[in-house]
C-alpha positions in Angstrom: 12.1 0.0 -19.8 10.1 -2.6 -17.8 7.4 -1.1 -15.6 5.5 -3.2 -13.1 1.7 -2.9 -13.1 -0.4 -2.7 -10.0 -1.0 -6.4 -9.6 2.7 -7.2 -9.6 3.4 -4.5 -7.0 0.5 -5.5 -4.8 1.5 -9.2 -4.9 5.1 -8.2 -4.3 4.1 -6.2 -1.2 2.1 -9.1 0.1 5.1 -11.4 -0.4 7.3 -9.0 1.5 4.9 -8.8 4.4 4.0 -12.5 4.5 7.7 -13.5 4.0 8.8 -11.2 6.9 6.1 -12.7 9.2 7.1 -16.2 8.2 10.8 -15.5 8.7 10.1 -14.2 12.2 7.9 -17.3 12.9 10.5 -19.6 11.6 13.4 -18.0 13.6 11.3 -18.3 16.7 10.5 -21.9 16.0 14.1 -22.7 15.4 15.4 -20.8 18.4 12.7 -22.1 20.8 11.9 -25.7 20.0 9.4 -25.9 22.9 7.1 -23.7 20.8 6.3 -26.7 18.5 5.9 -29.0 21.6 3.4 -26.6 23.0 1.5 -26.6 19.7 1.5 -30.4 19.8 3.2 -30.7 16.4 6.3 -32.6 15.4 8.2 -30.6 12.8 11.6 -31.7 11.7 14.6 -29.3 11.7 14.9 -29.7 7.9 11.3 -28.6 7.4 11.9 -25.6 9.6 15.0 -24.6 7.8 13.3 -25.0 4.4 10.4 -22.9 5.7 12.9 -20.2 6.8 14.7 -20.3 3.4 11.3 -20.1 1.5 10.3 -17.1 3.6 13.5 -15.2 3.0 13.2 -16.0 -0.7 9.7 -14.6 -0.7 10.9 -11.3 0.8 13.7 -11.1 -1.9 11.2 -11.9 -4.7 8.8 -9.3 -3.3 11.6 -6.7 -3.3 12.5 -7.7 -6.9 8.8 -7.3 -7.9 8.4 -3.9 -6.3 11.6 -2.5 -7.8 10.9 -4.2 -11.2 14.0 -2.7 -12.8 14.8 -5.6 -15.2 12.2 -7.8 -16.9 14.4 -10.8 -17.0 15.1 -10.6 -13.3 11.4 -10.5 -12.5 10.8 -13.5 -14.7 13.6 -15.5 -13.1 12.3 -14.6 -9.6 8.8 -15.8 -10.6 10.2 -19.1 -11.9 12.3 -19.6 -8.8 9.3 -18.8 -6.6 7.1 -21.2 -8.5 9.7 -24.0 -8.3 10.1 -23.6 -4.6 6.3 -23.8 -4.1 6.1 -26.9 -6.3 8.8 -28.5 -4.1 6.9 -27.5 -1.0 3.7 -28.9 -2.5 5.3 -32.2 -3.4 7.0 -32.6 0.0 3.8 -31.8 1.8 2.0 -34.5 -0.3 4.6 -37.0 0.6 4.5 -36.2 4.3 0.7 -35.8 4.8 -1.1 -36.8 1.6 -3.0 -34.6 -0.8 -5.6 -32.1 0.5 -7.3 -29.3 -1.5 -5.8 -26.9 1.0 -2.3 -27.4 -0.5 -3.5 -25.8 -3.7 -3.8 -22.4 -1.9 0.0 -22.2 -1.9 -0.1 -21.7 -5.7 -2.3 -18.6 -5.6 0.5 -16.0 -5.0 3.0 -17.5 -7.5 0.3 -17.6 -10.2 -0.8 -14.0 -9.5 2.9 -13.0 -9.5 3.3 -14.6 -12.9 0.1 -12.9 -14.1 1.3 -9.5 -12.9 4.6 -10.1 -14.7 2.8 -11.0 -17.9 0.6 -7.9 -17.8 3.6 -5.7 -17.2 5.2 -6.7 -20.5 
C-alpha cells in the first residue's frame, strides 16, 4: 500500500491552504471587478478564471496528497499540477516578460514530486 511521507503531507496541506485562500481571492475578484480597479491593475477575465481553476485544482491535488490512497493517482495529480504551473509560467512570460520571481511558482510542484518520490 502507498503511504505518503511527511514532505508530501506538508506540501499537500500547504496546497490546500494556499489554494483555498486563492479561491476566495479569485471569487472576490470575479464578483467585484472594482477590486482590481482599486489595486490599479488590469486583469483579464480569462486570467481570473484560469487563476480560479488553478486554485481549485491545488485544493484537489492537496487533498489527493494528504489522503494518498493510490500511488498512481498521486503521480497523475503531480503531473497535472506541474503542467498547469508550466502553462501559468509561459503565459506570464508572454504577458509580462521573464523575471526570476516567476521561478518561485515551481517550488511547490517540485517539492510535491519529491515527496511523491520519497513515498515510493
